[in-house]
Structures are given as structure tokens and as C-alpha cells.
C-alpha positions, 0 to 999 in steps of 0.5 A: 121412405122409413121417415114417411113410414114413421110419420104414418106410425105416429098417426096409427098409434095416435102419437101425432098431435091432433090424433090423440084419443079421449077418455076411458074408451080411448085407453081401451083402444090404446091398450088393445093396440099395444097389448103384448108389449113389455115396457118398463113398468113406470113408462106406461103412465109416465109417458106411453099413455099420456102421449096417446090419450088427450088429458090422461086420467089415471082413474080411467085405467084403475077403473078398467082394471078393477072392472076385469076388462084390463089385466096387467102383469109380466108375460115373458118366462119367469125372469129368465132375462133380467132387466137391462139385458143381464142374465141372472148368473149361476144361482145369484138372485138380483133384486128387480128394479123399478124399471122391470118390464110389465104389459097391459092387455085386454083380459079376454085376449090374455091367453094369446100373450101370457105363458106360464110354467105349469110348475110353480116351483120352477117359477119360484126358483132363486127368489127370496124366502118371503117371496116363496112364502107369499106365492105359496099362500096365494096358491092355497088361499087365493087373491088376498090383501097385503095386510092379510098376507103380512098377518098370516105369514107373520112378516112386516108389511115392508117385507111382504111389499118387496116380496110382492114386487119380486113376484110381479117382476118374475111374472108370478103375481098380478093385482086386481087394480093398478092402485097397488102397482103404483104403490109398489112403483112410487109410494114406498119411497115417497112415504119414507121420505115424507116421514123423514121430513115429518120426524124433523119437526119437533112434536110431529108423529109420522103416520104409519106406512101406506100400504099397497091397496087391492088384492094380489093373486097368482098370474094365470090366464083363463082358458088356453089357446093351441100353438096355431091359434096363439101364432094367429092371434099374435099375427093379428096383433102386430098388424093392429099395432103397426098396420104394415108388418115386415121382419126388421120392424119386429126387433122389440117384439119378444112375444112374436113367432118366428118370421117364417111362421108369420109369413106363412100366415100373412101369405094365406091371409093375403090369398083370402084378401084380407091383407095386401102384400108388396113393397111398402117401405123402402130399404128393407128386404123380404116380404111386407104385408099391410092391412088395406086401411093402413095402405090408404092412411100411408098414402095419405101421409106421403101427400100431407104437408110437414108435420110438427115436432114429435117427442117420445120417451125412449121407452115408447113402442115407437122408439125405432131409432136404430131398428128401422131408422138410421142411428145408434139405438136408444136404450129403452130404459135410458130415460131419454127422450127423442125428438122427431121432425117429419119422421126423422130423429133430430135430437136425443137427450133427457126430457127436460134438456131436450124441451129446453133446447127445442124452446131455445131453438124456437126463440132463436128462430123467431129472433 
């Protein structure tokens, strides 16, 4: 049943209590499983990674990006769709929000997921003059620090910071670590609030603006794959992500090839003995394919007793309410949390409200 499949997915993706991974190696494993998914930028470190890594340490992700093992950026074509599903409109430029979608990927796998236009002019169309200047400078000079950009372009650091976030959101620019990304997401507003508080104290002078650290460069893959090679790489990635793959499950997979292409690949791999084909999850039409080890895990879940409550954020890849589970969809960017009991969604509310409600329910149950 779909609820049993959700119980399997919570284990497969290490969300179920007791199945979380640990440390730097755990972060690599989770990114390898989720690579190619674009999620609201803050959600990666606010909810997605902490749900899967026991005692998640942000320093691990910083090390992996600086070492070149992990890359981050926007994968889908340069801002053709605005956040929240709204189109840009006729020549009207909308400022990218904090929730702009970003993805993480193992750097050597990046060519399978990242598609960039060969013409930078197309990518920069509709952006602010400052963003265009920054992109042109990076094109000519290569990776640069924000301070160098501000000095060379004779612009205020705040202008360059806004321009960088515009370029990141459009899928034109990335950084060599995540400290700069964190600063773009959180640091500017926090720093301004701190400075306002400091100015209220007589005789206290606020320190200068804290700049996003690290170098910034144009977002380009190293190497290229043919169309067939890319389809095969994504087909393997979907199996790694879900264990069992069928058409309805891929509603949030924006980079997935058409199902007819995937089904053809999976049928060939089934004939080679690499996959199993059949009917594994009830209630869905069409072919289904599974890794042999996923089927063993799925059978083990069916035999297992009930699971403890699982709470995930709406931005989590396992927010499949309204996709394979009954109920109205919970928008990814809604900021809600979803509570599951034995694979069934039992409550949807802001995280603080949801935890308070669950705590009260437990107290009432004990009394």
C-alpha cells in the first residue's frame, strides 16, 4: 500500500528515527542520493540534511564544498520559471527571493544534471545592470572574491551582494564553498538588525558590513554527456533516490526525462537482470521497476511493527502528500511541517504549532 511504501522511503532515505547517517561520510551519501533535486535554498541546512544526518554539523558541508567533492547551484534553465510557479511576465524582472531553488550534487556527477545555455547573453537577459556587470567580470577574470568585484566594478558591496544572489537564483553563478551562500541567505539581514541595535546604544559604533566569504564563478559543468548518457545517469539516480520507481512518483522530478524514455531504459536493465519489474505499490497504473535490494527492504517493512511518528518539512523530497498519498498537496515553499504515523499523514501545520499539538496529545494520552 502507499502508506507502507512511505514507511519504506523513510528508511531508504534515512529519515526514520534510528536510520540516520553520521558525519561527513553521511553527508556525502545523502547528497549522492538527493542530487539533482532543486529545493528552497534554506531548507537544505534547516531541515533536509538535519533530518537525515544525526547531529548534523554545517562544517562538514563546508569542507566538502571547499574540497571540490560537492558543488551547489541552480540546475534548471536560467530562471524561465520564477519561484512559486509564477512566470516572469513580459520583460518584467522579479527580484529572486530567499526561497529560490538550489541543488547540491557530487561534482563528478554534475554534467548529468546541469544544463547551461551556450550563450551567456541569453542567461543574463532581464537581469539588473549590476548582475550583468558582475557576470561579465567573472567571465573575463574567473573566480573572484566579493570585495574584488566591488572594487573593480566601483559598486557598493551591498549592490554586488544583491547581484550575486540574482545570478545564483538564475543559475549563472556558484561559489566554491557554502559560507558565502549562507551569508547571502541569512547574514545580510541579521547583520543589519545587529547594527540597528548597536546604534541605539550611545557611543557605540557598529562594525562594517560582513561580506559573503569565498570566491564566486560562473556555474559551468566540467565535461559533457550525450543525451543518451544523461538519460541513463538520471535513470540510475532516480533508482538510487527511491529504490522503486514508477511514473506518478516523479511529479517533483523536474530534470527527469519523459517516462517513455525511462521505461525503455528500465525494461532493458530488467532484461539484463539489474532490475525487477512488476507491481510493487498498489493503486498506480503503468509499469514499476525496483532495485533487488529495495524489494528486500520493502518486504521487511511490511513485516515490521508500527513506526514512531515522523515529522518532515514541506520542502523535504518526501513530501509526497497529494502525489502518491491522499490529500491536498502541501506546497513546498509553505513552511509547513507534516507528521506521519505509520506512513499516513496525520497533521499539517507550522512546525512549532505541530510539535506543541503533538506534545499535548501525548500528555493527554498519558493522563
